[in-house]
C-alpha positions as CSV (number, residue, x, y, z in Angstrom):
1,M,161.6,123.9,108.5
2,E,162.3,125.6,111.9
3,E,158.9,127.5,111.3
4,K,157.1,124.2,110.9
5,A,158.8,122.5,114.0
6,K,157.4,125.4,116.1
7,K,154.0,124.9,114.8
8,L,153.9,121.0,115.6
9,E,155.6,121.8,119.0
10,K,153.0,124.4,119.9
11,K,150.2,121.7,118.7
12,L,151.6,119.3,120.7
13,A,151.6,121.6,124.0
14,A,148.1,122.7,123.2
15,K,145.4,121.7,125.6
16,P,143.1,119.0,123.9
17,L,140.0,120.2,122.6
18,N,136.6,119.1,123.9
19,F,134.7,118.5,120.9
20,E,131.9,116.8,122.8
21,S,130.9,120.4,124.3
22,F,130.1,121.7,120.9
23,F,127.6,119.1,119.8
24,S,124.0,120.1,120.2
25,K,121.8,117.7,122.8
26,K,120.3,115.9,119.6
27,A,123.6,115.3,118.1
28,M,124.7,113.6,121.5
29,E,121.6,111.6,121.2
30,M,122.5,110.2,117.5
31,K,123.6,106.8,117.0
32,A,125.3,105.0,114.1
33,S,122.9,103.0,112.2
34,E,123.8,99.0,113.2
35,I,123.4,97.9,109.5
36,R,125.8,100.6,108.3
37,E,128.4,99.8,111.2
38,L,128.0,96.2,110.4
39,L,128.5,96.3,106.6
40,K,131.8,98.2,107.5
41,L,133.1,95.0,109.2
42,V,132.3,92.9,106.6
43,E,132.7,94.5,103.2
44,T,136.4,93.6,103.2
45,S,136.6,90.5,104.3
46,D,135.8,87.0,103.0
47,V,132.3,86.9,105.1
48,I,129.4,86.0,103.1
49,S,126.9,89.1,103.8
50,L,123.4,88.4,104.0
51,A,123.1,91.6,106.0
52,G,122.7,94.6,104.0
53,G,119.7,95.6,101.7
54,L,121.8,96.1,98.6
55,P,120.4,95.8,95.0
56,A,123.0,93.5,93.1
57,P,125.1,95.5,90.6
58,E,124.6,93.2,88.0
59,T,121.0,94.5,87.5
60,F,122.1,98.2,87.0
61,P,121.4,98.9,83.3
62,V,124.9,100.4,82.7
63,E,124.8,100.6,79.1
64,V,121.4,102.2,78.8
65,I,122.2,104.7,81.6
66,K,125.4,105.4,79.5
67,N,123.5,106.2,76.4
68,I,120.8,108.3,78.3
69,T,123.4,110.3,79.8
70,S,125.0,111.3,76.8
71,E,121.9,112.3,75.1
72,V,121.0,114.4,78.4
73,L,124.2,116.0,78.3
74,E,124.0,116.7,74.3
75,K,120.3,118.1,74.3
76,H,119.2,118.9,77.9
77,A,122.6,120.1,79.7
78,D,120.8,123.3,80.4
79,K,118.4,121.8,82.7
80,A,120.3,118.6,83.8
81,L,123.3,120.8,85.3
82,Q,121.5,123.7,86.7
83,Y,119.7,124.1,90.1
84,G,116.0,123.0,89.7
85,T,113.0,123.6,91.6
86,T,112.4,122.3,95.0
87,K,109.2,120.4,93.9
88,G,111.3,118.5,91.3
89,F,111.7,118.3,87.4
90,T,108.5,118.8,86.1
91,P,108.7,116.2,83.2
92,L,109.7,113.4,85.7
93,R,106.9,114.3,88.0
94,L,104.5,113.9,84.9
95,A,106.0,110.7,84.0
96,L,105.7,109.4,87.4
97,A,102.1,110.5,87.6
98,R,101.4,108.5,84.5
99,W,103.2,105.6,86.0
100,M,101.5,105.4,89.1
101,E,98.0,105.7,87.3
102,K,98.9,103.0,84.8
103,R,100.7,100.6,87.1
104,Y,98.4,101.0,90.3
105,G,95.3,102.8,89.6
106,I,95.9,105.7,91.4
107,P,94.8,109.1,89.3
108,M,97.5,111.5,90.2
109,S,98.8,114.5,88.7
110,K,102.2,116.5,88.8
111,V,100.9,118.9,91.7
112,E,100.7,116.0,93.7
113,I,104.2,114.5,93.4
114,M,107.5,116.0,94.4
115,T,110.8,114.3,93.9
116,V,113.3,114.0,96.9
117,A,116.8,112.6,97.5
118,G,115.6,108.7,98.0
119,S,112.9,107.7,100.3
120,Q,115.2,108.6,103.4
121,E,115.0,112.3,102.6
122,A,111.1,111.8,102.6
123,L,111.1,110.3,106.1
124,D,113.1,113.2,107.3
125,L,110.7,115.6,105.7
126,I,107.7,113.8,107.0
127,G,109.3,114.0,110.5
128,R,109.9,117.8,110.1
129,V,106.5,118.7,109.1
130,F,104.1,116.2,111.1
131,I,106.0,115.1,114.2
132,N,105.7,117.2,117.6
133,P,107.7,116.0,120.5
134,G,105.1,113.5,122.5
135,D,103.1,112.9,119.4
136,V,102.1,109.1,119.1
137,I,103.3,107.3,115.8
138,A,102.3,103.7,114.9
139,V,105.0,101.7,113.2
140,E,105.3,97.8,112.3
141,G,106.7,95.6,114.9
142,P,109.4,95.0,113.2
143,T,109.7,98.0,110.9
144,Y,112.5,99.5,108.6
145,L,115.3,100.6,110.9
146,A,116.2,103.8,109.2
147,A,112.5,105.1,109.6
148,I,112.7,104.7,113.2
149,Q,116.1,106.6,113.2
150,A,114.5,109.3,111.2
151,F,111.3,109.7,113.4
152,K,113.2,109.4,116.5
153,Y,114.9,112.6,116.0
154,Y,111.8,114.5,116.5
155,D,110.8,112.8,119.8
156,P,107.6,110.9,119.3
157,E,105.9,108.1,121.2
158,F,106.4,105.2,119.0
159,L,103.4,102.6,119.2
160,S,104.6,99.4,117.9
161,I,101.7,97.1,116.2
162,P,102.8,93.3,115.9
163,M,103.0,91.7,112.3
164,D,102.1,88.4,110.8
165,D,102.2,86.8,107.5
166,K,99.6,89.3,106.5
167,G,101.3,92.3,107.4
168,M,100.6,94.7,110.1
169,I,97.8,93.1,112.5
170,V,95.0,95.7,112.1
171,D,92.7,94.5,114.7
172,I,95.6,95.0,117.2
173,L,95.9,98.5,115.9
174,E,92.2,99.2,116.5
175,D,92.5,98.1,120.0
176,K,95.2,100.5,120.6
177,L,93.4,103.6,118.9
178,T,90.3,102.6,121.2
179,E,92.8,102.7,124.5
180,L,94.1,106.1,123.1
181,E,90.6,107.6,122.4
182,R,89.8,106.6,126.2
183,E,92.9,108.4,127.3
184,G,92.1,111.7,125.3
185,R,94.8,111.1,123.1
186,R,95.3,110.3,119.4
187,L,97.5,108.7,117.0
188,K,98.9,111.2,114.6
189,V,100.9,109.3,111.8
190,L,101.1,105.8,110.9
191,Y,104.2,104.3,108.8
192,T,104.1,101.0,106.9
193,V,106.1,99.3,104.3
194,S,103.0,97.5,103.2
195,T,104.4,95.2,100.3
196,F,107.5,92.9,100.8
197,Q,108.0,94.5,104.0
198,N,111.5,95.4,105.4
199,P,112.6,93.4,107.4
200,M,109.9,90.4,107.2
201,G,109.2,90.2,103.4
202,V,105.8,90.0,104.1
203,T,102.6,91.7,102.3
204,M,99.8,93.5,104.0
205,S,96.3,91.7,102.8
206,V,94.0,93.8,100.8
207,E,91.7,93.3,103.5
208,R,93.6,95.0,106.1
209,R,94.7,97.7,103.6
210,K,91.0,98.6,103.3
211,R,90.3,98.6,106.9
212,L,93.6,100.6,107.7
213,V,92.2,103.5,105.3
214,E,88.9,103.1,107.1
215,L,90.4,103.6,110.5
216,A,92.7,106.6,109.3
217,D,89.1,108.2,108.5
218,E,87.4,107.2,111.8
219,Y,90.2,108.1,114.1
220,D,91.8,111.2,111.9
221,F,95.4,110.1,111.4
222,L,97.8,109.8,108.3
223,I,99.4,106.9,106.8
224,V,102.8,106.9,105.6
225,E,103.1,103.9,102.9
226,D,106.9,103.2,102.0
227,S,106.9,101.3,98.8
228,P,110.4,100.7,97.7
229,Y,110.0,96.9,96.7
230,T,106.4,96.7,95.2
231,E,107.8,96.1,91.8
232,L,110.1,93.1,92.8
233,R,107.6,90.2,92.7
234,Y,108.7,86.9,92.2
235,S,105.1,85.1,92.7
236,G,101.7,85.5,93.7
237,E,99.3,88.3,92.5
238,P,100.0,91.9,92.7
239,V,98.0,93.8,95.4
240,P,97.1,97.5,94.9
241,P,99.0,100.0,97.2
242,I,97.2,101.4,100.1
243,K,97.2,104.7,98.4
244,H,94.7,103.3,95.6
245,F,92.0,103.1,98.4
246,D,92.5,106.6,99.8
247,D,89.9,108.8,98.8
248,Y,90.7,111.9,101.2
249,G,94.1,112.4,100.7
250,R,95.5,110.6,104.1
251,V,98.0,108.3,102.5
252,I,101.4,109.6,101.8
253,Y,102.9,107.5,99.2
254,L,106.9,107.0,98.9
255,G,108.5,105.8,95.7
256,T,112.3,105.3,94.6
257,F,114.3,104.5,91.7
258,S,117.0,102.7,94.2
259,K,115.5,99.2,93.7
260,I,114.5,99.6,90.0
261,L,117.1,101.5,88.6
262,A,120.2,102.4,90.8
263,P,120.3,103.6,94.4
264,G,123.3,105.9,93.3
265,F,121.1,108.2,91.7
266,R,119.4,109.1,95.1
267,V,116.1,110.0,93.3
268,G,112.8,109.0,94.7
269,W,109.2,110.6,95.1
270,I,106.4,111.6,97.4
271,A,103.1,111.4,96.2
272,A,100.4,113.0,98.5
273,H,97.6,115.5,98.8
274,P,98.8,119.0,97.3
275,H,98.3,120.8,100.8
276,L,100.8,118.2,102.2
277,I,103.1,118.2,99.4
278,R,103.3,122.3,99.8
279,K,104.3,121.9,103.4
280,M,107.1,119.4,102.6
281,E,108.2,121.4,99.6
282,I,108.6,124.4,101.9
283,A,110.7,122.2,104.6
284,K,112.9,120.6,101.6
285,Q,114.1,124.2,100.7
286,S,116.1,124.5,104.0
287,I,117.6,120.9,103.5
288,D,119.0,120.8,100.0
289,L,117.1,123.5,97.8
290,C,116.5,120.5,95.2
291,T,116.9,117.1,94.3
292,N,119.9,116.0,92.1
293,M,119.1,117.3,88.9
294,L,121.2,115.3,86.4
295,G,119.6,112.3,88.1
296,Q,116.2,113.5,87.8
297,V,116.5,114.2,84.1
298,I,118.2,110.7,83.4
299,A,115.3,109.1,85.5
300,W,112.8,111.0,83.4
301,K,114.3,109.7,79.9
302,Y,114.6,106.3,81.5
303,V,110.7,106.2,82.4
304,E,109.6,108.2,79.3
305,D,111.6,106.1,76.9
306,G,109.9,102.9,78.1
307,H,113.3,101.4,79.6
308,L,111.7,101.1,83.2
309,D,108.8,99.0,81.9
310,R,111.4,96.5,79.9
311,H,113.8,96.6,83.0
312,I,111.6,95.5,85.9
313,P,110.9,91.9,84.3
314,E,114.7,91.5,83.9
315,I,115.3,92.3,87.7
316,V,112.6,90.1,88.8
317,E,114.0,87.2,86.7
318,F,117.4,87.8,88.1
319,Y,116.2,87.9,91.9
320,R,114.0,85.1,91.7
321,P,116.3,82.3,91.8
322,R,118.4,84.1,94.8
323,R,115.0,84.0,96.7
324,D,114.4,80.5,95.8
325,A,118.0,79.4,96.7
326,M,117.7,81.2,100.2
327,L,114.4,79.6,100.8
328,G,115.5,76.1,99.6
329,A,118.7,76.4,101.9
330,L,116.9,77.5,105.1
331,E,114.7,74.3,104.4
332,E,117.6,72.3,104.0
333,Y,120.4,73.4,106.6
334,M,118.0,75.0,109.5
335,P,117.6,72.9,112.7
336,E,114.0,72.0,113.6
337,G,112.2,74.8,115.6
338,I,113.6,77.5,113.3
339,R,110.8,79.6,111.5
340,W,111.1,81.9,108.6
341,T,109.0,84.0,106.3
342,K,108.4,82.9,102.8
343,P,108.2,86.1,100.8
344,N,106.7,86.2,97.2
345,G,108.8,89.3,96.4
346,G,111.1,92.1,97.8
347,M,114.7,91.5,99.3
348,F,114.8,89.9,102.6
349,V,113.6,86.9,104.7
350,W,112.9,87.1,108.6
351,V,114.1,84.2,110.7
352,T,112.9,83.8,114.0
353,L,114.8,81.6,116.5
354,P,113.8,80.0,119.9
355,E,113.5,82.0,122.9
356,G,116.8,82.1,124.7
357,I,118.8,83.1,121.6
358,D,119.8,86.5,121.3
359,S,120.8,87.1,117.7
360,K,122.8,90.1,118.5
361,L,125.0,88.1,120.9
362,M,125.2,85.3,118.4
363,L,126.6,87.7,115.7
364,E,130.2,87.7,116.6
365,K,130.3,84.1,116.6
366,A,128.4,83.8,113.1
367,V,130.9,86.5,111.6
368,S,133.9,84.5,112.9
369,K,132.2,81.4,110.9
370,G,132.2,83.7,107.7
371,V,128.5,84.7,107.6
372,A,126.7,88.2,108.6
373,Y,123.2,89.1,109.2
374,V,121.3,92.0,110.9
375,P,120.1,91.2,114.4
376,G,116.2,91.5,114.8
377,E,116.0,93.9,117.6
378,A,117.4,96.8,115.7
379,F,114.0,96.6,113.6
380,F,111.7,97.1,116.8
381,A,111.2,100.8,118.3
382,H,111.5,99.4,121.7
383,R,114.0,96.7,121.0
384,E,111.8,94.0,122.6
385,V,112.7,91.3,120.4
386,K,115.9,89.4,120.6
387,N,115.4,86.1,119.0
388,A,115.3,87.2,115.3
389,M,117.3,88.2,112.4
390,R,116.9,89.4,108.8
391,L,118.8,87.8,105.6
392,N,119.0,89.3,102.5
393,F,119.0,87.3,99.3
394,T,119.5,90.0,96.6
395,Y,123.1,91.1,96.7
396,V,125.1,87.5,96.8
397,P,124.8,84.8,94.1
398,E,123.1,81.5,94.6
399,E,125.9,79.2,95.6
400,K,127.1,81.9,98.2
401,I,123.7,82.3,99.6
402,R,123.6,78.5,100.1
403,E,126.8,78.4,101.8
404,G,126.1,81.4,104.1
405,V,123.0,79.8,105.2
406,K,124.6,76.5,105.7
407,R,127.2,78.6,107.9
408,L,124.6,80.2,109.7
409,A,122.7,76.9,110.5
410,E,125.6,75.5,112.1
411,V,125.9,78.7,114.2
412,V,122.2,78.3,115.3
413,E,122.4,74.5,116.0
414,E,125.5,75.4,118.3
415,E,123.3,77.8,120.2
416,L,120.4,75.5,120.5
417,Q,122.7,72.9,122.2
418,R,124.0,75.6,124.5
419,I,120.6,76.8,125.6
420,K,119.5,73.2,126.0
421,G,122.3,72.7,128.3
């Protein structure tokens, strides 16, 4: 006991360690995800969270996963519990190649596919492999927050292209490309969530998809098409991925099992020209050697045995009433002058408030009223828009969605009265 007391006394008397002095310049610039920090605040309370982009746990095919896992451990444990190749489990890559050709009409081979730890790892790999400090990177305005975070680490110059109900406004992009060319500069990479976009929920039109590929050929840039929500369609006709129109290997397609199986597996994939895949494979070797092998083998059996084809319609039928509940509640409760998107699929609705309302400042009041959302400015590379917010409709049941929107509408009404004076 005396020895312990001495050690404690010595520790208390020691000079405090300056931890900040050990961090790299890059680490000092890092900021926590606003969405993740927000979820910490509401996850243990009775707040109705319309904030996160979480799939509903009720959609997880637990019994099927149990059965597949037992079979995998019985018959394929030597592969599933071992290190794998960096490029990924070959049977899964073959299954994904067949899936993409069957579903999207994209001829694909295993050499054009690499598995990753979810799309987020893919975004970091793209940053590592393609972005130099100062490179011009085009993103949608608004765009996926975690993509901004992933790319920002590599010090690009962001070019934010406005959106409307048909996705990125490609005419504005073309004007920006012309300006860059006059300045002797060029766009390096364009990032888009083309279908049921996060955060707006809108889908890029076929005409704009085709024109985007033409512009990529004309102005010599790569397109990163992030496609986590494509299969979550509740109405309207399917639209081919941008990758479908790619004849020269300019489109890097990102897919994931997070929304169509379960996010806990952390298994996604990159589909791209083999030359691009090879460089990303080398970059991945220094990050994690290989993607979670157990998850890959389970995902392979899930696809190969036809479970995915059967499960997707079940997810769609589960989420459609929740989408409808949110749109109905917005129509019923929101004051006049408030606008929102009406997505055919995905997980999100984008709400635009009148000028003068700052949704970030309004959040504290909303949480005190028992509802949470994500402020819109976080989704803009330059944080230029303050009067918008993203709502999620997949995670909570219909009755909570309606109550959450009702509470939110009351907060918005109070803010409207405030700005009217």
